C-alpha positions in Angstrom: 119.9 57.6 113.6 117.4 60.1 112.0 117.1 60.7 108.7 118.0 64.3 107.3 115.3 66.3 106.3 114.7 67.3 102.8 112.1 69.4 100.7 109.9 67.5 98.0 111.4 68.3 94.8 110.3 72.0 93.0 109.5 73.1 95.8 111.9 75.7 98.5 112.0 77.9 101.3 112.2 81.8 101.2 114.4 82.8 104.3 113.8 86.0 105.6 115.7 88.1 103.3 114.3 86.7 100.8 110.7 87.1 102.0 111.3 90.3 102.5 112.5 91.1 99.1 109.5 88.9 97.7 106.9 91.1 100.0 108.4 94.3 98.4 107.4 93.1 95.1 103.7 92.0 96.4 103.1 95.2 98.2 104.1 97.2 94.9 102.1 95.2 92.8 98.6 95.2 95.3 99.2 98.7 96.1 98.9 99.4 92.2 96.0 96.8 91.8 93.9 98.6 94.5 94.8 102.1 93.2 93.1 101.1 90.1 89.6 99.5 91.9 90.6 95.9 91.9 89.6 94.5 95.4 90.9 91.4 96.8 89.7 87.5 96.3 91.2 83.8 97.6 90.3 80.8 97.2 90.8 77.5 98.5 94.0 75.8 97.5 92.3 72.5 96.6 89.5 72.6 94.2 86.7 69.7 93.6 88.3 67.9 90.7 85.5 68.2 88.6 86.4 71.7 88.6 90.1 71.8 88.0 90.0 68.6 85.3 89.1 69.4 81.3 90.1 72.7 81.6 93.6 72.8 80.8 94.0 70.0 78.2 94.9 66.9 78.7 98.6 67.9 79.6 97.1 70.0 81.9 95.6 67.5 83.4 98.4 64.9 83.7 99.9 68.0 86.0 97.2 68.1 88.4 97.9 67.1 92.0 95.6 64.9 93.1 94.8 64.5 96.8 93.7 61.0 98.1 90.4 60.6 100.3 91.0 60.8 103.5 91.2 57.8 106.1 91.5 54.7 104.2 91.1 55.7 100.5 91.4 52.1 99.1 88.1 51.1 101.0 85.6 49.3 99.0 87.9 49.4 96.1 87.8 46.2 93.7 89.9 44.2 91.8 88.3 45.4 88.3 89.0 49.2 90.0 92.3 48.2 89.9 92.7 46.4 86.2 90.6 49.1 84.8 93.8 51.8 85.3 93.9 55.4 86.4 90.8 56.8 85.0 88.6 54.1 86.4 90.7 54.4 90.1 91.1 57.7 90.4 87.9 58.7 90.5 87.0 56.9 93.3 89.9 57.3 95.8 89.9 61.1 94.9 87.9 63.6 94.4 89.9 66.9 95.1 93.0 68.4 93.7 95.2 71.8 94.4 94.4 74.4 91.9 96.4 74.8 89.2 96.3 78.5 88.3 94.1 81.2 90.1 92.0 81.7 86.6 89.7 78.4 87.2 89.3 78.8 90.5 87.8 82.7 89.5 86.0 81.3 86.9 83.9 79.2 89.2 83.9 81.9 92.0 82.2 84.2 89.9 79.8 81.7 88.6 79.0 80.6 92.3 78.3 84.1 93.3 77.2 85.9 90.7 74.0 87.7 92.2 76.0 88.8 94.7 78.8 89.9 92.5 78.7 94.0 91.2 79.8 93.9 87.9 82.1 94.4 86.1 84.1 92.6 89.0 87.0 93.9 89.4 89.4 91.4 91.3 93.2 90.5 91.8 94.6 87.5 93.7 97.5 86.8 95.0 98.4 83.0 96.0 100.8 79.9 95.1 99.4 77.2 92.4 100.9 73.9 92.1 101.8 72.1 88.8 103.6 68.3 88.3 105.6 69.9 85.8 109.5 68.4 85.9 111.5 70.5 87.9 114.3 72.2 86.3 115.9 76.1 86.7 113.2 78.6 86.9 110.1 76.1 87.0 108.7 74.9 89.9 106.1 72.5 91.5 104.6 75.3 93.9 104.8 79.0 93.1 102.7 82.2 93.5 100.4 83.7 90.6 99.8 87.6 91.0 96.5 88.0 88.8 94.5 90.9 87.9 91.0 90.4 86.2 88.1 92.3 85.0 85.1 90.9 83.8 81.4 91.5 82.7 82.6 94.5 80.3 83.8 94.5 76.7 85.2 98.2 77.2 88.4 98.8 75.5 89.2 101.1 78.7 89.9 98.0 80.7 93.1 97.3 78.0 94.3 100.7 78.6 94.2 100.5 82.1 96.3 97.3 82.4 98.9 99.3 80.2 99.0 101.7 82.8 99.1 99.4 85.6 101.7 97.5 84.1 103.9 100.9 83.4 103.2 101.7 87.2 104.3 98.9 88.6 108.1 98.1 86.9 108.6 102.0 87.5 107.8 101.6 91.0 110.2 98.5 91.3 112.8 100.8 89.5 112.8 98.3 86.5 113.4 100.9 83.3 114.3 98.9 80.2 111.2 96.7 79.2 109.1 96.0 76.4 105.2 95.6 76.5 104.5 93.7 73.5 101.0 94.0 72.0 98.9 92.4 69.7 94.8 90.7 69.1 93.7 88.1 68.2 91.2 89.5 65.3 94.7 91.1 63.4 96.0 87.4 63.7 92.8 85.7 61.9 92.4 88.2 59.8 95.9 87.5 58.9 94.8 84.0 58.3 92.1 85.1 56.0 93.7 87.8 54.0 96.0 85.0 52.7 93.7 82.3 51.9 94.8 79.7 54.7 91.5 79.7 56.4 91.7 76.8 59.2 95.5 76.7 59.3 95.5 79.4 62.1 97.1 77.6 64.8 100.0 75.9 61.8 100.7 80.3 61.3 100.8 81.0 64.8 103.0 78.6 66.3 105.1 78.9 63.5 105.6 82.8 63.8 106.0 82.5 67.2 109.2 81.2 67.1 110.1 84.6 65.0 112.5 85.7 67.6 113.9 82.1 68.7 114.7 81.0 64.8 114.5 83.9 62.7 112.5 84.3 59.2 114.3 82.2 57.4 113.4 79.2 59.8 109.9 80.5 60.4 109.6 80.8 56.0 111.0 76.8 56.0 108.6 75.8 59.0 105.4 77.8 57.0 106.0 75.5 53.8 106.8 72.6 55.4 103.5 73.2 57.1 101.7 73.6 53.6 101.8 77.4 53.0 102.2 78.5 49.3 104.9 80.8 48.3 102.4 83.4 47.2 100.6 83.2 50.7 104.5 83.6 52.2 105.1 86.4 50.2 102.0 88.3 51.6 103.0 87.6 55.0 106.6 88.9 54.4 106.1 92.6 55.9 105.4 91.1 59.4 109.2 90.1 59.7 110.5 93.6 58.9 107.6 95.7 60.5 109.4 98.5 62.0 108.5 102.3 62.8 105.5 103.8 65.2 103.0 102.1 66.6 100.9 103.9 64.3 102.8 103.3 61.4 102.9 99.1 62.1 98.9 99.4 62.5 98.9 100.7 59.2 100.9 97.9 57.4 99.1 95.3 59.5 95.5 97.1 58.0 97.3 96.3 54.2 98.0 92.7 55.2 94.8 92.4 56.3 93.1 94.2 53.8 88.9 93.4 53.2 89.0 91.0 56.0 86.5 92.5 58.4 87.8 90.7 61.6 91.5 92.0 60.7 90.1 95.5 60.4 88.5 95.2 63.8 91.3 94.0 65.6 93.7 96.8 64.3 91.0 99.5 64.9 90.2 98.1 68.7 94.6 98.0 69.2 94.7 101.5 67.9 91.9 102.8 70.3 93.7 101.0 73.2 96.7 102.8 72.5 94.8 106.0 72.5 93.2 105.1 75.6 96.5 104.7 77.2 97.8 107.9 76.4 95.0 109.7 77.3 95.0 108.1 80.6 98.8 109.8 80.7 101.1 106.6 79.2 103.6 107.9 77.3 103.7 104.2 75.0 107.7 104.4 75.3 107.5 101.0 76.3 104.8 99.5 74.3 105.1 98.2 71.2 102.9 96.8 68.5 104.2 93.6 67.6 102.2 91.2 65.1 104.3 88.1 65.8 103.4 87.5 69.1 100.8 84.7 69.6 100.8 84.0 73.4 98.3 80.7 74.2 96.1 81.8 71.5 93.6 79.2 71.9 92.7 81.0 75.4 92.3 84.7 74.0 90.2 86.5 71.6 91.1 89.8 71.9 94.2 91.9 72.9 97.2 90.3 74.2 100.3 91.3 76.2 103.8 90.0 77.1 106.1 92.0 78.9 109.8 91.4 79.0 112.6 93.2 80.8 115.7 94.5 79.1 119.4 94.6 79.8 119.1 91.1 82.2 120.0 87.5 81.6 116.7 86.8 82.2 115.0 86.5 79.2 111.6 84.9 79.9 108.4 86.9 80.1 108.0 88.6 83.3 104.1 89.2 83.1 101.3 88.7 79.9 97.5 88.6 79.7 94.8 89.0 77.4 91.1 89.3 76.6 89.1 86.2 76.6 85.1 85.8 75.6 83.8 83.3 77.7 85.6 82.6 81.1 82.7 81.4 83.0 80.8 79.2 80.0 82.5 76.0 81.5 80.3 76.2 84.2 77.0 77.3 82.6 77.2 81.1 82.7 78.0 81.9 78.9 78.9 85.3 77.2 80.8 86.9 80.5 84.0 88.9 78.4 87.0 89.3 80.5 90.6 90.3 80.5 93.2 89.8 82.8 96.7 90.3 83.8 99.6 88.1 85.7 102.7 89.1 87.0 105.8 86.4 87.4 106.6 87.4 91.0 109.8 84.9 90.3 110.8 85.9 87.2 110.7 89.7 88.5 112.7 88.7 91.7 115.5 87.3 89.4 115.5 90.0 87.4 115.6 92.9 90.3 118.3 90.6 91.9 120.4 90.3 89.0 120.2 94.2 88.2 120.4 94.9 91.9 117.4 96.8 91.9 116.2 95.9 95.8 116.7 99.1 98.0 118.5 98.4 101.0 114.8 99.6 103.5 112.9 97.0 101.3 114.2 94.2 103.7 113.1 96.0 106.6 114.8 94.0 109.5 115.3 95.4 113.0 116.9 99.3 113.4 118.2 99.3 116.5 119.3 96.4 118.7 119.2 97.2 122.6 122.5 96.0 124.4 121.5 93.5 127.8 124.0 94.1 130.5 122.4 92.1 133.3 118.8 90.9 134.3 118.8 93.8 137.1 119.2 96.2 134.5 117.3 94.5 131.8 113.9 95.5 133.8 114.9 99.1 134.0 115.7 99.0 130.0 111.7 97.2 128.8 110.0 100.8 129.0 112.5 102.4 126.9 112.2 99.3 123.9 108.6 100.0 124.3 108.7 103.8 123.9 111.0 102.9 120.6 108.3 100.5 119.0 105.5 102.6 120.0 107.1 105.3 117.8 107.3 103.1 115.1 110.8 102.3 115.4 111.9 98.1 114.8 113.6 97.6 118.2 115.1 94.1 119.8 116.5 93.6 123.0 119.3 90.8 123.5 117.1 88.7 125.3 120.2 87.0 127.6 123.4 89.1 129.7 125.9 87.7 127.1 129.5 89.1 126.1 128.9 92.4 124.3 131.1 90.8 121.3 128.7 87.8 120.9 125.9 90.8 120.9 127.4 93.0 118.6 127.8 89.9 116.2 124.4 89.0 116.2 123.3 92.7 115.3 125.8 92.3 112.0 124.5 88.9 110.7 120.9 90.3 110.9 122.2 93.9 109.1 120.7 95.9 111.8 122.2 99.3 112.0 122.3 100.6 115.1 123.3 99.6 118.8 121.4 101.3 122.0 124.3 101.0 124.7 122.7 101.8 127.9 124.7 101.1 131.0 123.9 102.4 134.7 126.2 105.6 134.1 124.2 106.5 130.9 120.8 105.2 132.2 121.5 108.0 135.3 122.6 110.9 132.8 119.6 110.3 130.3 122.5 110.3 127.2 122.1 107.1 125.6 124.7 105.8 123.4 123.8 105.1 119.8 126.3 103.5 117.9 126.2 103.1 114.1 127.4 99.9 113.2 127.9 100.1 109.8 129.8 103.7 110.0 131.1 102.5 113.9 130.2 106.1 114.8 129.0 106.5 118.7 126.6 109.4 119.8 125.5 110.5 123.3 121.7 111.6 122.9 118.8 111.8 124.5 115.9 109.2 124.0 113.7 111.7 122.2 117.0 112.9 119.7 117.7 109.0 119.4 113.7 108.5 118.3 113.9 111.6 116.0 117.3 110.2 114.6 115.5 106.6 113.8 112.3 107.8 112.5 
């Protein structure tokens, strides 16, 4: 008795309908990336562990999938190696691992190819990544990332173009209600400086990042627990109630950072980014300066972005990114500044499903099924099938001459819109019967008219 096949936890299959919808999302994002001058890049699924380890912190290292050496991976391993535990044993039995994200492989690629690359280098990458997280709803061990980065320039034009790319992708996908929250690392550093809490950046940022989850009162409690004085908390109070236009909120931020040089630089840069985005055609209606946005701040050094969809049960971020100053430094190429964005394809899929935004044509299945009457007739109908396909029509013939009921049931299950019925009489007259399987309407038409109707 054979065992039933199963999938590894944290992975899933995508059937034809899901694949069609995912392809629709990815093609939309890809076309926008290309329109803005980004070029495609792919890197191997596996990297040397020396490239991956130490880049994601201790927790990230634990979540890396390691690949055992080929053949007898325990050859040459001694009892002492086993007694030394995982840290001693691992380097001797595994040299490679599955990539954890697309950023570190991108940095490795830039360093290895620095003399062939044209800088600034604009690349996009759409590939799966693997993480040994505990599987749960919305969290998988294998999932796609969809990144675009520009490296080799400090220009704020890049940030402005990211705003435009985000707006264009969501417009093209039909997602109308969303917010692009934007902030700047140096404004946050200036904030810490202005309230006299140097050295407590991470304490402040971890607390204020929770504002939308736990509310102002709890954030203030947490700040007190983390050792912030009442005076410092009083100085921070305007950030909890900031309202108005982006320009008005930037003025408030300027007042809070006061004479902090780093804070003033952050406010000026963010204002510049918004001005350039407007010059590129953005109405900025979806863009909101949010001083409490603190997304993964150890990594980012300038502008940061996060996008959330509204009016949907999917409350999590569907895109995010920001500027970093030293992407390639860990591989020995310092001072390569870059800025990047990543779309959460699985979350966008859930939002679009929830809001019923997938257009019917996004499934791109078969348009017309040619009915198979008998083997003799089939050979006469094959040139007609070929002609339909040559005209760009997605057509197929049922392969076996079975009962018509079975053929129509097949068309129904595959969501095929039309059946083309050509018996001996129709073949002789040149008037073929085209049946609309959605409405039941039937027309007798010449092949040219059928092609015209289906294209």
